[in-house]
C-alpha positions in Angstrom: 159.2 129.7 140.4 159.6 125.9 140.9 162.7 123.3 139.9 159.9 121.5 137.8 158.7 125.0 136.3 161.8 126.0 135.1 163.1 122.2 133.8 159.4 122.5 131.7 160.2 125.4 130.2 164.0 124.5 129.2 162.1 121.7 127.3 160.0 124.2 125.5 162.9 125.6 124.5 164.7 122.2 123.7 161.2 121.4 121.9 161.1 124.8 119.2 165.2 124.2 118.2 163.5 120.2 117.6 161.2 121.1 115.3 164.3 122.8 113.7 166.2 120.2 113.4 163.2 117.9 111.6 162.5 121.4 109.7 166.3 121.2 108.1 166.5 117.4 108.1 163.4 117.2 105.4 164.8 119.8 102.3 168.1 117.5 102.8 166.4 114.2 103.2 164.3 115.1 99.5 168.7 116.2 97.4 168.4 119.5 99.3 172.6 120.2 100.6 171.9 120.8 104.3 172.1 124.2 105.6 175.5 124.6 107.2 175.0 127.3 108.7 172.1 125.6 111.0 173.4 122.5 111.8 176.3 124.3 112.9 174.0 126.4 115.2 171.8 123.8 116.1 174.7 121.3 117.9 176.2 124.5 119.5 172.6 124.6 121.2 172.0 121.3 121.7 175.2 120.8 123.2 175.4 123.9 125.0 171.6 124.4 126.2 170.1 120.8 125.6 172.9 119.0 127.7 174.9 121.0 129.2 172.1 123.0 130.6 169.2 121.0 131.2 170.3 117.8 131.2 173.9 118.2 133.4 171.1 119.7 136.3 169.1 116.9 136.3 171.9 114.3 136.2 173.7 117.0 139.4 170.6 118.1 141.7 167.0 117.0 140.4 167.3 113.3 139.8 169.6 112.3 143.0 167.3 114.9 145.6 164.3 113.0 143.4 166.0 108.9 144.9 165.7 110.7 148.0 162.4 111.6 147.9 161.7 108.2 146.6 159.9 110.2 143.1 159.4 107.9 140.5 157.3 107.1 137.2 156.7 104.6 135.5 157.5 103.9 133.0 160.2 107.1 133.0 162.1 105.7 135.8 165.2 107.8 136.7 167.6 104.9 135.3 166.2 105.0 132.4 165.8 108.9 131.9 169.8 108.3 132.4 170.3 105.9 129.6 168.3 108.0 127.0 170.6 111.2 128.3 173.5 109.2 126.7 171.5 107.6 124.1 170.5 111.8 122.8 174.1 112.4 123.5 175.6 110.0 121.0 172.7 110.9 118.4 174.8 114.9 118.3 178.3 113.3 118.1 176.8 111.2 115.5 175.3 114.3 114.1 178.0 116.8 114.5 180.8 113.1 112.8 178.5 113.4 109.7 177.8 116.6 109.2 181.5 117.4 108.8 181.7 114.7 106.6 179.2 115.3 104.5 181.0 119.3 104.4 184.0 116.9 103.0 182.5 115.1 100.3 181.2 111.6 101.9 178.3 111.0 99.9 176.7 108.8 102.1 177.2 111.2 104.8 174.3 113.5 105.2 172.1 110.1 105.1 173.7 109.3 108.5 172.9 112.7 109.3 169.2 112.3 108.8 168.5 109.7 110.2 170.3 110.4 113.9 168.5 113.4 113.3 165.5 111.6 113.1 165.9 109.2 116.2 167.3 112.3 118.4 164.2 114.2 118.0 162.1 110.7 118.9 164.3 110.2 121.7 164.1 113.6 122.9 160.6 113.9 122.6 159.2 111.2 124.2 162.1 112.0 126.9 160.1 115.5 127.5 156.7 113.2 127.5 157.6 111.7 130.3 159.2 114.1 132.1 156.6 116.8 131.9 153.7 113.9 132.1 154.6 112.3 135.0 157.7 112.9 136.6 157.6 116.2 137.2 154.2 115.9 138.6 154.8 113.0 141.2 158.3 115.4 142.2 155.5 118.4 142.7 153.6 115.9 145.0 157.6 114.7 146.8 159.0 117.4 147.0 159.0 120.6 149.1 158.9 124.3 149.0 162.1 124.5 150.8 163.3 121.3 148.4 162.3 123.5 145.4 164.2 126.4 145.9 166.9 124.8 147.2 167.0 123.0 143.2 166.3 126.8 141.8 169.5 128.0 143.7 171.5 124.9 142.5 170.4 125.3 139.1 171.5 129.2 139.4 174.6 128.2 140.5 175.1 125.8 137.8 174.2 128.1 135.5 176.7 130.9 137.1 179.9 128.5 137.9 179.3 126.0 134.7 178.2 127.8 131.8 179.6 131.3 132.1 177.7 135.1 132.6 175.9 135.5 129.6 175.8 132.1 128.2 172.0 131.3 129.0 171.0 134.6 126.9 173.2 133.7 124.0 171.7 130.2 123.7 168.3 131.4 124.3 168.7 134.0 121.0 170.8 131.3 118.8 167.2 129.3 119.4 165.1 132.7 118.8 167.3 133.0 115.4 166.8 128.8 114.4 163.3 129.8 115.2 163.0 132.8 112.6 164.9 130.8 110.2 162.9 127.9 109.8 159.7 129.8 111.1 159.1 127.7 114.0 156.8 129.9 116.0 157.8 131.4 119.2 155.4 130.9 122.1 153.8 133.6 123.4 154.6 134.1 127.3 158.1 132.1 126.8 161.3 133.2 129.1 164.2 134.8 127.0 166.5 135.2 130.1 168.4 132.8 132.4 167.2 129.2 132.4 166.0 129.8 135.4 164.3 133.0 134.0 166.5 135.2 135.7 167.9 138.3 132.9 
């Protein structure tokens, strides 16, 4: 498996949980209470999998090597993608803060949560499209097989040393649990192992 395939697979998992977030925001905007258990799990997933695992690999390994090899993709150049990572972190922080405030009785907090949820979904959906449709295909032409293999090994090291044993299996299971709760189908053939496809 190429490093770019690893990242595409991670995108598929992230997009499924983005659909769950949309499904949770819809009834809240219509007056229902936020589903507290689901929101906690979604925030944990976005912080642990989308940001620490996936964006962490891109920032520490993939983007630096892509720059060295001259990989770029307008409008999704690497500087813009890095800025979008920061925007995403800001939205997740705002979701966590507004959710906590809502639990404490802040009558305006639910609306702030839903607004940031919508913005986060829109941001990451477009961000993933830029990478899947342009950056990764461009990288596949510029990176050698040796480059791809080195990146996969580096990704595995990040999983092992930064995330810890069993973290990816737990986060994948969390995604599946959320998808079952919010009736988001699991695509056939999706990986249920670590981010690099290993058990």
